[in-house]
VOGU-3710 file (C-alpha; in Angstrom, 3 decimals, decimal comma):
1> mtmhrmhkql> 52,569/-28,774/150,342  49,270/-29,814/148,855  48,239/-28,797/145,447  45,185/-26,828/147,235  47,720/-24,587/149,371  49,987/-23,951/146,456  47,072/-22,561/144,632  45,968/-20,509/147,714  49,652/-19,077/147,977  49,724/-18,099/144,371
11> rrwtgvgaaa> 46,453/-16,396/144,570  47,591/-14,422/147,554  51,222/-13,137/145,847  48,942/-12,408/142,837  46,678/-10,190/144,890  49,901/-8,417/146,461  51,407/-7,841/143,228  48,214/-6,360/141,624  47,771/-4,012/144,504  51,651/-2,789/144,228
21> vlamlavgcr> 50,891/-2,218/140,640  47,526/-0,351/141,321  49,272/1,837/143,731  52,047/2,754/141,178  49,499/3,738/138,739  47,631/5,766/141,330  50,844/7,801/142,339  51,345/8,471/138,481  47,828/9,568/137,695  48,056/12,678/140,359
31> qdmhnqpkfv> 47,271/16,105/138,716  49,859/17,922/140,537  52,157/18,846/137,496  49,072/19,482/135,246  46,982/21,632/137,955  50,129/23,602/139,155  49,499/27,131/140,184  51,227/28,908/137,414  50,607/32,562/136,082  48,942/32,868/132,803
41> pqrgttffad> 50,082/35,868/130,876  47,504/39,086/131,103  45,470/37,168/133,671  44,672/38,246/137,183  46,031/36,666/140,295  45,256/36,997/144,182  48,914/36,086/144,956  50,101/39,700/144,700  48,709/42,884/146,111  47,967/44,513/142,851
51> hrsvrpqvvg> 46,316/41,281/141,571  48,641/41,357/138,147  50,339/38,004/137,233  52,714/39,852/134,853  55,474/41,607/137,139  57,279/44,489/136,156  60,761/43,843/134,862  63,722/44,407/137,286  65,365/47,697/136,761  68,456/47,531/134,455
61> tvargqlded> 66,983/44,558/132,657  68,447/44,166/129,152  66,753/42,080/126,346  68,859/39,533/124,772  71,171/41,172/122,040  70,167/44,691/123,033  72,839/45,373/125,640  74,243/48,316/123,417  76,999/48,685/126,081  79,522/50,530/123,320
71> tyfytgtvvg> 77,486/53,716/123,320  79,903/55,207/120,714  79,260/52,289/118,256  75,530/52,775/118,784  75,199/56,517/118,627  78,305/57,871/117,018  78,660/60,527/119,903  80,448/60,444/123,192  80,109/62,660/126,249  82,395/65,638/126,044
81> angyreerda> 84,242/67,768/128,979  81,204/69,975/128,871  78,781/67,430/129,362  77,080/67,238/126,053  77,426/64,755/123,562  79,874/65,257/120,816  81,108/63,439/117,514  84,458/61,924/116,933  86,677/61,618/113,966  87,346/57,989/114,904
91> mpfpvtmtvl> 86,119/54,490/114,128  84,856/52,147/116,835  86,710/49,273/115,341  89,760/48,961/112,920  89,269/49,798/109,222  90,384/46,779/106,924  89,920/46,549/103,185  86,983/44,092/103,999  85,518/46,884/105,852  85,867/49,418/103,058
101> krgeerfniy> 84,583/46,839/100,483  81,475/46,411/102,620  81,167/50,143/102,893  81,478/50,685/99,234  78,592/47,945/98,744  76,387/49,574/101,009  77,229/52,937/99,757  76,272/52,088/96,149  72,988/50,642/97,257  71,716/53,296/99,691
111> ctpchsrvgn> 73,699/56,297/98,966  74,393/56,682/95,217  70,631/57,626/94,317  71,142/60,914/95,686  74,922/61,414/96,577  76,239/59,754/93,112  78,943/56,961/93,179  81,571/59,801/93,573  79,764/61,507/96,405  79,059/64,787/94,389
121> glgaivqrgy> 75,606/65,030/95,283  74,252/64,647/91,745  72,826/61,134/91,625  70,277/59,588/89,437  67,174/61,213/91,389  68,802/64,493/91,489  69,338/64,537/87,746  65,381/63,734/87,453  64,403/66,913/89,557  64,708/65,901/93,224
131> ktagnlnddv> 66,604/68,371/95,586  70,524/68,376/95,423  72,066/66,146/97,854  75,103/67,236/99,809  78,310/67,120/97,892  80,292/64,895/100,110  83,766/66,029/98,640  83,312/69,581/99,551  85,578/71,261/102,146  82,496/71,169/104,709
141> hraqplshyf> 81,687/67,625/104,535  85,539/66,668/104,457  86,056/68,618/107,654  83,383/66,743/109,262  84,158/63,887/111,629  83,596/60,213/110,769  80,842/59,669/113,302  78,867/62,675/111,797  78,113/60,453/108,614  76,903/57,734/110,976
151> yvmthgygam> 74,788/60,156/113,095  73,151/61,468/109,969  72,461/57,995/108,581  70,902/57,048/112,009  68,706/60,077/112,636  68,534/61,803/108,983  69,354/65,447/108,009  67,324/68,052/106,154  65,613/66,218/103,212  67,434/63,017/103,870
161> pdysaqiapv> 65,498/60,308/105,907  67,227/58,182/108,515  68,370/54,810/107,420  68,502/53,231/110,859  65,843/50,548/109,967  67,887/49,813/106,351  71,144/49,679/107,554  72,612/47,818/110,446  75,240/50,015/112,962  78,147/48,158/111,784
171> drwaiaayir> 77,338/48,953/108,177  76,662/52,506/108,902  80,362/52,776/110,231  81,517/50,824/107,122  79,917/53,493/104,876  81,306/56,182/106,996  84,851/54,845/106,417  84,149/54,314/102,742  83,248/58,005/102,426  86,451/59,090/103,996
181> alqlsqhatt> 88,236/56,800/101,443  85,929/58,331/98,672  87,037/61,941/99,770  90,477/60,980/99,730  90,119/59,332/96,048  88,767/62,740/94,854  91,483/64,902/96,508  94,704/62,769/96,467  97,892/64,086/95,517  101,336/62,450/95,026
191> advpagttvq> 102,298/63,232/98,380  99,719/60,690/99,765  101,384/57,813/97,778  103,516/55,976/100,392  107,190/56,140/100,179  108,850/53,553/97,995  105,634/53,133/95,869  106,281/52,920/91,897  104,229/55,686/90,382  103,338/55,502/86,872
201> alksvaeakg> 101,762/58,040/84,451  97,779/57,420/83,949  98,202/57,824/80,354  100,973/54,921/80,525  98,631/52,840/82,373  95,854/53,279/79,860  97,933/52,458/77,111  99,139/49,291/78,808  95,516/48,087/79,172  94,801/48,803/75,495
211> lpasfaepwd> 93,027/52,067/76,152  93,503/55,401/74,265  95,736/57,867/76,174  92,798/60,236/76,322  91,055/57,785/78,835  93,222/59,033/81,557  92,394/62,750/81,011  90,274/64,525/83,708  86,323/63,977/83,031  84,237/67,056/83,606
221> lpttaidamp> 81,567/66,616/86,222  78,437/68,672/86,472  78,545/71,253/89,450  75,208/71,978/89,654  71,801/70,065/89,427  70,927/72,132/86,320  74,061/71,103/84,674  73,073/67,564/85,470  69,429/67,657/84,201  68,694/65,917/80,950
231> aissegtpam> 68,664/68,174/77,957  65,214/69,257/76,533  64,130/67,479/73,325  62,999/69,119/70,146  59,317/68,010/71,422  59,878/70,103/74,465  60,234/66,777/76,591  63,303/65,982/78,692  65,814/63,684/76,827  66,262/61,056/79,544
241> apaypeapkv> 69,961/60,060/80,136  70,884/56,496/79,569  70,671/54,196/82,332  74,160/53,048/82,093  76,499/55,741/80,854  79,660/54,676/78,579  82,079/55,777/81,197  81,807/56,464/85,178  81,962/60,225/85,763  85,007/60,033/87,826
251> qvphetmpkg> 87,341/63,070/88,483  91,119/62,373/88,070  92,905/65,350/89,274  96,650/64,188/88,772  98,306/62,318/85,853  100,136/59,895/88,210  98,880/57,020/90,313  100,498/53,813/92,285  101,335/51,353/89,773  98,542/48,729/89,148
261> aagmtkstap> 96,076/50,656/91,304  92,666/51,749/89,905  91,714/53,818/93,023  93,074/54,035/96,790  95,068/50,802/97,577  95,416/49,191/100,778  98,322/50,975/101,964  96,522/54,365/101,312  93,421/53,167/103,015  92,402/55,356/106,115
271> agtgn> 93,487/54,069/109,179  91,229/53,449/112,427  90,928/57,155/113,196  89,840/57,872/109,608  92,580/60,420/108,850
//
């Protein structure tokens, strides 16, 4: 093969290779994916008879995270035998000490301004002239089912606004459980102490902690909003109560308590039904 023929053959194969490369580039430059017939939100289309690109959701469509399948957990009510929704004295999940501690924390944040830390309805803002809140420790409130508290926190009641935006459903249930524990702590008797639990006199516990024996005596609580109002000074202006009282206003109705306990122990916590 002469040199001339070799150069001619090389040019031929070079041309074929260049043509193949151009063919591949031409295929890659097509606009099929870029100009796809997609629907742009809020724009019209001739594809559907109603000329709307946004289609109605399929019946029964549920947004992610919003199934709300457990209606009692989210509403605090169930359908009764009469067909009406009713409240129940039961928790939708087991009550543990972790749940009660979470309920106490949320209660102290959102509920104590009106109901006070002991739940007697004479919180800080009530002591400064606001309408008296419900006494969670009276016979009426103690007889109400657990889900009633959840329902009130969700929808509000009377002068109380709803807290559905501030408190998640699981925390509303935790508060309800803590309210029941708080009610028990304010009306506990020696009969509520589990069998076999060592019981000590409160005065002995106080003295063992280096406190005066009088520390274990009952503390008087105001029974009305008038009793809770700050005294009037000589200048005729209210003498504001200190922001942090020296001792919590807790009613201690009995002289005995479980050994080593400052309140309700795990063994005396309400069960899943709240009883």
